[in-house]
C-alpha positions in Angstrom: 13.7 -8.8 9.1 15.8 -7.6 6.1 15.2 -4.1 5.0 14.8 -2.4 1.4 18.1 -1.6 -0.1 16.7 1.7 -1.4 15.4 3.3 1.6 16.3 0.6 4.5 12.6 0.8 5.7 11.9 -2.9 7.5 10.5 -5.3 5.2 9.6 -8.1 8.1 9.2 -12.0 6.5 10.9 -10.9 3.5 10.7 -14.6 1.3 12.0 -14.8 -2.4 9.6 -14.3 -5.2 11.8 -16.4 -7.5 11.7 -13.4 -10.0 13.7 -10.7 -8.4 10.6 -8.7 -8.5 9.9 -5.1 -6.9 8.2 -4.7 -3.9 6.2 -2.0 -2.4 5.2 -0.6 0.8 2.9 2.3 1.8 3.5 3.6 5.7 0.3 5.5 7.1 0.9 8.0 9.7 0.6 7.2 12.9 2.0 3.4 12.1 -0.7 1.8 12.2 -1.2 0.4 8.5 1.5 -0.4 6.6 0.9 -2.3 3.1 3.7 -4.4 2.2 3.1 -6.1 -1.5 5.1 -7.8 -4.3 4.6 -8.4 -7.7 1.2 -9.3 -8.3 -0.4 -8.5 -5.2 -3.8 -6.1 -4.9 -4.8 -5.2 -1.5 -7.8 -3.0 -0.8 -8.0 0.0 2.0 -10.7 1.2 3.6 -12.5 0.2 6.7 -14.6 -2.8 6.1 -12.8 -5.4 7.6 -15.2 -8.5 4.6 -13.8 -5.6 2.0 -10.1 -5.0 3.2 -9.2 -7.2 6.1 -5.7 -6.2 6.1 -6.3 -2.1 7.1 -9.7 -2.5 8.3 -8.4 -2.4 12.1 -6.0 -0.3 11.3 -8.0 2.3 10.0 -11.1 1.8 12.4 -10.8 4.8 13.9 -10.3 7.1 10.9 -13.9 7.6 10.0 -12.6 9.7 7.4 -11.6 6.3 5.4 -14.7 5.2 3.6 -15.2 2.0 4.3 -14.6 0.7 0.7 -12.1 3.5 -0.1 -9.5 2.1 -2.5 -7.2 -0.7 -3.9 -3.7 -0.6 -4.5 -1.6 -2.9 -6.9 1.5 -4.0 -7.9 1.6 -5.2 -11.0 3.9 -7.9 -12.1 5.9 -5.5 -14.0 6.6 -3.6 -11.0 4.7 -0.5 -11.5 2.5 0.4 -8.7 -1.4 1.8 -8.8 -4.1 3.1 -6.6 -7.8 3.0 -7.5 -10.6 5.3 -5.8 -13.2 3.0 -5.1 -15.2 3.0 -8.4 -18.6 4.4 -6.3 -16.2 7.4 -5.1 -15.5 8.4 -1.0 -17.0 10.1 1.4 -13.5 12.5 1.8 -11.4 11.4 -1.5 -8.2 10.0 -2.1 -5.0 12.2 -3.3 -1.8 11.2 -4.9 0.7 14.2 -4.3 -2.6 16.7 -3.1 -4.4 15.8 -6.6 -7.5 14.9 -6.1 -8.1 11.4 -8.0 -11.4 10.2 -9.4 -13.2 7.3 -8.9 -12.8 3.8 -10.4 -9.6 6.0 -12.5 -6.4 4.1 -11.8 -3.3 6.6 -10.9 0.4 5.0 -11.2 2.6 5.7 -8.1 6.0 6.3 -8.0 9.0 6.1 -5.1 8.6 8.8 -2.8 5.0 10.0 -3.6 2.0 10.9 -1.0 -0.8 9.0 -0.7 -3.7 10.5 1.5 -6.9 8.4 2.2 -9.5 10.9 3.6 -8.6 13.9 5.2 -5.2 13.1 6.9 -4.3 9.5 6.4 -1.4 9.9 4.6 1.4 7.1 3.5 4.8 7.7 2.0 5.0 5.1 -1.0 8.0 3.3 -1.4 9.2 1.2 -4.2 12.2 -1.0 -4.1 13.2 -2.5 -7.9 14.5 -5.8 -8.7 18.1 -4.2 -9.6 18.1 -2.0 -6.3 19.2 -5.6 -4.6 19.5 -8.4 -6.6 19.7 -10.7 -3.0 17.0 -9.2 -1.2 13.5 -10.7 -1.8 10.2 -9.3 -2.1 7.9 -8.6 1.2 5.5 -11.3 2.3 1.9 -11.8 1.5 1.3 -10.4 5.4 0.5 -6.6 5.5 1.1 -5.7 8.7 -1.4 -2.3 10.7 -1.7 -2.8 14.6 -1.0 -6.4 14.8 -3.9 -7.3 12.1 -2.6 -9.3 9.2 -4.5 -11.9 7.5 
């Protein structure tokens, strides 16, 4: 297990991308859902297993998180974006207390707070490639309550 060179957060099963790309980790309150990403990754966040297979089990009991809540994408340029599901959500999505408009992407920065529903809060951790040239990007698998894809 390796750690983010910037925030020391554990990043399991690191694999080199060959590009030295940035990595991102979203850690939701309660520790049930953690989303790890590398450049080019797109993850759906929500309770619907067929739409958000990597987070559905972790959010299963969090009824204020919609079945199809939001999408996060770590673009090849190292920027991280969140977009609330285009049809909207019941309880909304917030970044640093600002509500998102459905279907409108919002850039995330290191240290931002991302809240799905009423209180499923994540802290955004971004590690730029120059933070540690020897560190690999995070694995394809997300973790959360033992549920990976």
